C-alpha angles and dihedrals in degrees: 000000000000127000142232128206109245101166118147118220113238109219117240093206145350098274118125096249091055094048095047090049089055093046093048096050090042091057093040089055091044092050093051090047093053092048098046092043089051092047095054088048098045110031097082095054101032103024133247092289092055093123095055090047095051093049090048087052095051092046092056096045100039111018092163096065096024101045112212095220094050123098110226112203116214094216093056104102092211093064096054094040094050090054091045094049102038110028118078093201092048112150088211090071087073091048102046102018128243100252114146096239092053090048090049091050091051092051090052091051090051092048092050091048090053095053106033095085098046098113102208091110133019115261115258134218088240090055093053091043089054092049093050093050093050092048093045089050090054093043092049095045093051100043097246125153116246103065091111092055090049090047089057092052091050090051092051092052093049090051093051093048092050095043095244089120129096092359097072109082093187113077112231123229088259091054093048090054091045091059091051093044094045094055094049112100124218115253112234127191120254092238093061105130124246118272122234115284109285092027126122109286112254120211137014117338113232113240097224113092120201119208124236106213127213088245090063101258130125112221140178108257094230105034097028085223113157123236089219094110091055097055124095116215129009108348095205092052090050094050091045090055096045091050100038086107097033112237117236113278089002086271127134135177129216122212127208095267089057093259112153118211138172140166114273099193105317095331125092110229140191103241098179144276141291087227133041117319118247112271094223095067109110098180114024121194127351131325112258110228094255131106126203137186132204116245111177108296093345138085114220125201105229095214101048101020091228114149137207128192109236125181093222092058092079091070093050132088117256108256097026115149116233133193129191129213127221085255092059095254107151113210137189108228111210133157124319114320093009117121124141132176112227101171147352119227137187125227089257091056097046138064110303112265095007095104103035 
């Protein structure tokens, strides 16, 4: 078994930043719990790639609601809950049960998720408390794993609202249990599929660390042998993509399937592959800090006003906002849950300096 961190940040006060941190980590932990619980339940009958197969089926049968050019992440709680609530043949009905109250709770979680980040008003402690209670109810009723962590969040919010936190210098029994629970990772099966490139690394991390040299090579730390011969495609492009956000210590690891990983900050990330990248990845890598807009047949950088003519611009709506990843994937950014790749560009084709 490997593990994933599903800790939930406990707010220190009622400021928007603290509440958003609590909500984000709550939903992140919930998403992983949904996915891992579903994987344990479905892998035997549907195979370890059940999620990808299910998304492909939904894209074919209902492309309007399950857009073919969109990447659906299994640990996004909205993806599994949408299927569970709206699809009559959903495999999740067999995982979580189809009881009315569970369906109602799932609908409430989806509605909360879709409204939380509309910034007309600041989030409130009451809103986060309500979200926590609804999610905990679903988790408890379906035999999932993170109820204790959510209980700690609810306890902290109650203490903040009543003035017991941070005034009480002696930790209560609930708080002591919360610390233990919060630091316990969620066990994940070894056959959990890889995330999209840039996502949190899934599975055990190999011990051997390869060094990324200043000359743009990746070498074995003892023999100094390059991995160049093991790479499919342009080696320089691969290394540029793996290191566009520099891995900590300029060290990477390589797993048996050719997946390349490294720590970005404190988080282990999938950086790419020695071989071809999976075709299903819509947005590989990490977003660069630049924003662009479509103006006729040109793409304009919002900061500098600089423009470049691009063939793919003709098929896009005037005024559409674009982002680009470190891999060169160009994406149209729409409303919530709307992200579509429209092209992939190289550093020579794009704005100078924007892709390394």
